[in-house]
Residue, then its C-alpha position, 0 to 999 in steps of 0.5 A: m444523533s449518534m456519534h457516527a452520524k455527527v462525524v459524517a454529517p458534513l457529507t450528507a448534503g453531497r450524497i448521490q441521488a439516483a439519476h441516469k442523465f448527467p452533464q456532458l464533457r467532450l474529449q478532444p479528437s482521438q483522446h477517447r482511445l485512452i478509454t476504448r483501447r488503453r482502458r485508462c480511468d484517470l483522464p486529465l482535464r487537458f484531454f477535454h475540449p477547452s469549452s467543456v473545461e470552461f463549462a465545468k469550471r463555471e457550472l459543476e461542483a467537485g465530485r459531480i457525475v459527468e458523461v464523457r463523450r467523444d469528439d463526435h458527441s457519442l458516449v464513452a464513459l461515466g466519471f466523477y469530475e475532480p477539478h482539484l485533482k485536474r482529472v475525471d475519474v472514470f467508473d463506468m465504460t458504458p455502451s455508446s447508446a445513452a438509452m442504455l445508461p444504467t441508473i446511477s445511485e448509491d446502490f449501484f456503487m454499493a453493489r460494486v463494493h459487495e462484488a469486490w469484497e466477495r471476490r476477495r472472500r473467494i480468493l482468500p478463505q477465512t482460515q488463511s486471512n481475514t485482513y485485506r484490502i476489499v476495495n482498491g480504487y480503479a481496479d474495482s471500478l470505484p476510483s479513488l476509494f480504498v477500503d482495508v478490512f481488519s477481521e471485518c470488525f475494524v475498517r480503514i476508508v481512504a477517499t482521495s477525491v470528492g466523488a469517492e467521498r460521496l460514497v462514504p455515508p452509504l459505505l458506512d451503512f453497508l459496513s455496519r450491517r456487516g458487523a464493522e465496529d470501528v472505522l478510520l476515515d481519511t477524506p478531503t472534508l473530514g481530514d486524515a485522522a477521523r474515527v467513528s465507532l459504529i457499535t459500542p460493545t456492552i462488554p469491552l474486550p481487547s480489540m484484535y484482528v487476525e492475519g494468517g493466524v497471527s493476532h494483532l492489536w487494533l488501535r486503542p480508543d485514544m489513538r488518533m493520527p493521520s492515516t499516512e503517519n499511522l505505523f501501528l497497523i500492518n500493510p495487508a499487501h505484504r501478507r504473502i511474504r510475511r507468511m513465507l517467513r515461516d518457511l524461510g526462517k525455519g531453524k534460522r536466525v531471523l532479523t526484522i527491521y521496521d516490521r509494523s506491529g511485529s507481524a512478520s516477526m511473529n510469523a518467523v517466531m513460529t519456526a525460527k531459531h532466534v528472531t531479533v526485532v529492531h525499530r528506531e522509535e521506542a513507540s513502534l518497538e513497544w507496540a511490536r512487543e505488545n503485539l508479540i506478547c498478545n499471541h501468548s506463544a512461549s516461543v516469543f519469550r524463548a526465541c525473540e529479542t527486541v532492540c531499539c536503535d538505528p538499524a544502520e548501526l546495529r551490531v550482531r554476534h552472528q551473521q543473520d540468515v534471513v533479514y526482513i526489511e519493511c520501508h519506513p516513510k521517514f527513515l527508509s523509502t528513497s533511493q539514497q536511504w535504501a542504498e546507504f542502509v543495505r550497505s551499512l548492513a553489509i559493512n557491519k556483517v549483519v548480512g553476508v553470503g547466504t543471507m536471504l534478504i526480503v524488502a517490503q516497499e510502498e511506492a506511495p503512502l498506504g499504497v495510494r498514489d494520490l497520497l504522495h503529495r503528503r510526503k512534503a511534510l517530511y521536507g518541511g513543506d517543500e513540495s519540489r524536494a518531496d517530488r524529487d525524492r520519491p519512494m523507490t519503485r520496484r525495478p529501480l529498487a532492485d538496481v539500487l540494492r544490487n549496486a550498493l551490495e556490489l560495492c561490498h563484494l556481494q551479489l544479489k540473486f533474485l528469487r521471488a517477488f510479490s505484489v497484491a495480485c488479488d487486491h488488484p484483480l481487474l483492469p487497468e493493469a497498473e502495477s501495484a504500489s505495494f510490493s515485496q521482493l526476496y533475494l539471496l546474497e551470494g559472493p562475487a563472481l569469479d571474473q570479479v575475484f580474478r579480475v586482471s588489469p587490462s594494462s597488465n604487461d604479461g597478458k595472462s588470461i584468467g584461465e592462465a592465472l588459475 
């Protein structure tokens, strides 16, 4: 038995067998509108008839395919029953006639994987990028399944439900036929740090993947870690803002903070006058340094500097023209962390009037909201504290940055935002959990500079004061 087969052996018993009739769960009156009108794909069990929920608890195993029916018993959808997540994951909004049900098999789901991948290929020509998320859960009608491809040779699969986990064995077969060599796995049964080699090359070469013309090192064979703690791979969702750094940083001083694998730094190095790469942890900095060097660019040695320190305590000789800040699950993610951090950058004169500020944030680990509960490990297992101190979402983050910088007499002008549009191509129209924003820092407005106290006796207007 191959190593790949041994690792996934615990999943073989749950593989999907071809069928077109399944157990039925009945929704409470009017709840079918969540599907028919709002196209909601995660249906909490509380929306189903209590008798159906009791039947499911008694008779159905987790990950079982079920028919979702209206209160009048007409068919509205097919989905995976997920009791641990307290929901049904809808993967097919079917016609109301049971006779028209498709045959559900592994091939049915692999056809969707193929379709999702081909759609990305059309949007992202290979010359621009071959590192991206090819399956993005509900958006691709493959609920709770997330697949990131790194130059087609290397893959990360995250399955957050038992139903999605049942698709992993055929997915590995599918990927091996496409040339995948090494796969990272995160599933309920296999755990969050599994790794399988589909191909053992006869001539060992440096394992590398490419994004936008920049080379990155794949994980060394001895590197195994939980997927949500793995900061040694780039987040493909931020590729467009990284690419924009080539234009924004032309001839300028650029600072990158918590930049994974030095990817944004390498884009900046191509055109910038000087690039400073800052990490708080020595291992992350050393990895960024190795990735920068592997690109064999003379400008890396001429214009790039790496610094290991707490970025909040960073001191620089000159105010930076462009500052790229990527979130960090431990040090920079929550409202308080972002507010204190940008304020310290302003106080230390790292940023100021004219600085372009880029923030790249994840609302959940790996951009997967089902993984939010794992953040409790950062709080000693305190789930309530982790739930209270969640990572910032896009609009609140903008407000936090604006308020923090106003205390330092700086204003934030919004220029551009990116989400993973082509990684989230279909309904539901939920906002992406990974996003980036570009701002320009400006001086205070005139009404703040020449503010007149309301209690002033002379009653002069601002115009008179001028």
